[in-house]
Residue, then its C-alpha position, 0 to 999 in steps of 0.5 A: m069618695d071616688l069609686t076607683v078609690i073604693a076599688y083600690v081599697v077593697y082590692l088591697l084589703i082582699s088581696g092582702a088578706l089572701t096573700v097572708w092567709v096562703a102564706q100562713t097555710l103554706s108555712r104551717n104545712g110546709k114545715i113538716f114537708l121541709a123537715d122530711v126533706l131536710k132529714g129531720n133537721e128541725k132548725l134548718a127546716d124552720a129557717v128555710n120555711h121562713l125564708l120561703v114565706v118571706g120571699f112569698y110575701l115580697v113577690n106577691l105583695g109587690f105584684v099586688a102593689l104593681y097591679l094596683k092601677a086601673a086602666d079606666a076609671v070606675a064609673d058605677a057599681r057594676g064597673l067596681f065589681e068588674a074591676l075587682s073581679v079581674k084584679i082579684g082573679v089575676v092575684l089568685l092565679v099568681l098566688g097559685v102559680m107561686h104555690l105550685g112553683n114552690v111545691y115543684v121545687l120542694n118536690r124535686i129536693r125531696r126526690r133527691g134525698v129519697m134517691e140518695r137514701e135508696q142508693t146507700p144499702p142499709v147493711g153492708p154485703q155479708g160474706w157467703t157460706r159455702q155448701s158442703d160438696a156432699t150436699p147436691a144442689p144445682w149451684n154446687p160444681p160437680a165433684a172432681g172425676t164425675a162425667q157430665v151428661 
């Protein structure tokens, strides 16, 4: 078997395994984050989480498939490792960028939800009780007929 074909097989196995591992990690830990963003709506959090994971798989596996073709044929073991290191390195960078993009978008959504919760006061404004005029305090108006100095 040609070394280029071996490089393809190893690249696909490693890239596929990395994509599945990152997607499962993001799904497991993202579910908690999404539940907070969506104010405890677990069903909606699960649905959004599943959609994000499917999109993650489609983009990353599509990139892995498009990036499969090698520019040059692999001639020896050294060339095999060099080709694999470049390809797997690029796949890891793309996975990292996708992860950071997802976290950024979800954090923006979470911030908006926190801001909306903070703008709503927990208790409505309460009425004041007026102090009696006999109680001297700096906030009471001066009594009628008294001179101010």
